[in-house]
N, C-alpha and C positions, 0 to 999 in steps of 0.2 A: 631951648637948646642948652646943652651942658658945655661949659667952657672951663677947661682945666689948664690954667697957665702955670701952676706950680704943682708938681706931683707929690712932694713930701710937705706935710704941714706941721709935723711934730706934735699934733694934738692927740695922737694915740700913744705917745711914749709912756704914759702912765697906765697903759692897759685898758683904756676905754676908747670907744668909738661913738660917732654920732649916728643916730637913726635918721630916717627920712623926715621925721617930724622935729628934728633938732635935739631930741632927748639924748643924753649921754648914758651909755650902758657899758658894762664890762665886755671885753672882746670875746669872753667865753660864755656869754649869755646864750640861752637857748635860741633866741631869735637870730642872733648873729651866727651861731653854729648852723642854723637852718638855711639862711640865705647864703652863707659861705659855702655850704655843700651844694646848693643850687649852682653857684658860680663854678665849683669844681666839676659838676656835671657838664656845664657849658664848655669847660676846658677839654673834657674828653670828647665832646662833640667836635671841637676843633681838630683833634687828632684823627677822628674818624673821617672828617672831610678831606684829609690828605689822601685818602684812598677811594673817595667817592667821586662819581661823575654824573652828569645828566640830571635826571629827575631825583635821584637819591641825594645828590649834593644840594639841589635846590630845596628839597624837604628838610635836610639838615640845617641849611641856612635859615629857613623859617623857624625851626625849633630853637636855634641859637638865639635868635631875636626874642622869641617867646620866653626863653629862660632869663634873659635880661629883664623882660617885663615882670616875670615872676619874682626875681630878686628885688625889683623896685616895689612890688606889692608887699612882699614880706618885710622889707626894711622900713615900711611906714605903718606902724601899729595904729590901733584905735580906729578901725575902718568905719565905725559909726559916728566918729567925732571929726570927720574930715572937714566939716565946716569951719573948724578952728584953724585950719592950715591956709597959708596964703596961695596955695595952688591946689589943683585937683589931683590927688594921687592916682597913679596908674594901678588898675586892678585887673586881675585875670578875669576873663569872661567865659561863659558857657560855650560860646562859639569856638573858642580855641580848643576846648575839649572835644567838641563835635567834629572839628576838622581832623583831629588825631584819630577819632573813631572811624571816620570815613576812609582815611588813609590806611588804617589797619585792615579794614574790611577789604579794600581794593587789593592790598598786598596779599592778604590771606587767600584770596580766590585763586592765586597762582600756585598755592602750596598744597601738597598732600597732607592729610592728617598725620600727626605725630603718633608713633607707636612706641616711642621710647623718649626719655629725657635726652636733651642734647647737651654736649659739653661746649664750653666757649672755644671757638677756634674755627678752623677751616680756612677761609680767606683772611687776608689782613683786615679788610673792612669788617667782616663778620666778627673777628676777635675784638676790634675796637668798639663795635656796636654792643657787644656783650659787656665790655668795660663800662660803656655809657649806661647800660641797663643796671648794673650793680651799684654804681655811684648814684644813679637816679633813685634806686630803691632806698639807699641810705638817706638821701635828701628827704624822701617821702616819710621815712620813719621819724626823722627829726622834726619835720613840719607837723606831723600828727602828734608827736609829743608836745610841741609848742602849743598846739591847739587845746591841749588839756590844761594849760596854764593861762593862756591869753587868747583873745579873739583872733581868728585867722580866717581869711576868705576861703570858703568851702571849695570854690573853683580852683584855688591853688592846690589843694589836696587832690582833687579829682584830676587835674592836669598831670601831676606827677605820677599818679597811679596809671593813667592811660599811657603816659610817655614811656614808662618802663616796658609796658606791653608793646608799644610801637617799636622800641629798640629790639625787643626779642624777635618780633616778626620781620623787621628789617634785616636783622642778622641772618635769618633764614633765607631771605631774598638774596642777600650778598653771598650766600653759599650756593649759587647756581639754582636758585629757587628751591632750596632745601635738599637738592640732590647730593650736595657735598657736606651736609651737616655731619658733625662728629657725634655719633650716638654713644650714650652711656651704656656700658655693659656691666650690670651689677656683679660685683665680686670678681671682676676680671683679674685683679692683681693679687688675689689671695694665695 
């Protein structure tokens, strides 16, 4: 259990922060940028939830929790040296990716095939889900970049890749099962 009795510590005033293994790194390090953008993705999920109800809200709540798991995974490097830590780090698992795939497949069954690219928008929920998708894609790019420099759990990358697809399909569901999607018309404003 995490207990936060004091919110500010002043330990980051010099531009450094602590990772999950206690190492101090610059706040602009690739690892911090990666898990910081995962946190930003989670904040957009919170905005989307303001417009979600029922099963969609429950799914977004699960995803929000997963994103915290993902941040915990990314903030604890050296995944193959975990024995040196006084605790077992939280790692993303293949089952979390599989759940997203199953949910995408179930949502996609309700949708007609796309014959055009769609623009972000339609309902308020769909617009927020598209924002989630784009921030998630940025997080994915940063995690993939981090993986070229340091060890990263491959399930973390897979999760973000599926999650952006989940947000896309969920955005279509939020647009009256795709009926109210805003279609791109190439060259419309020329």
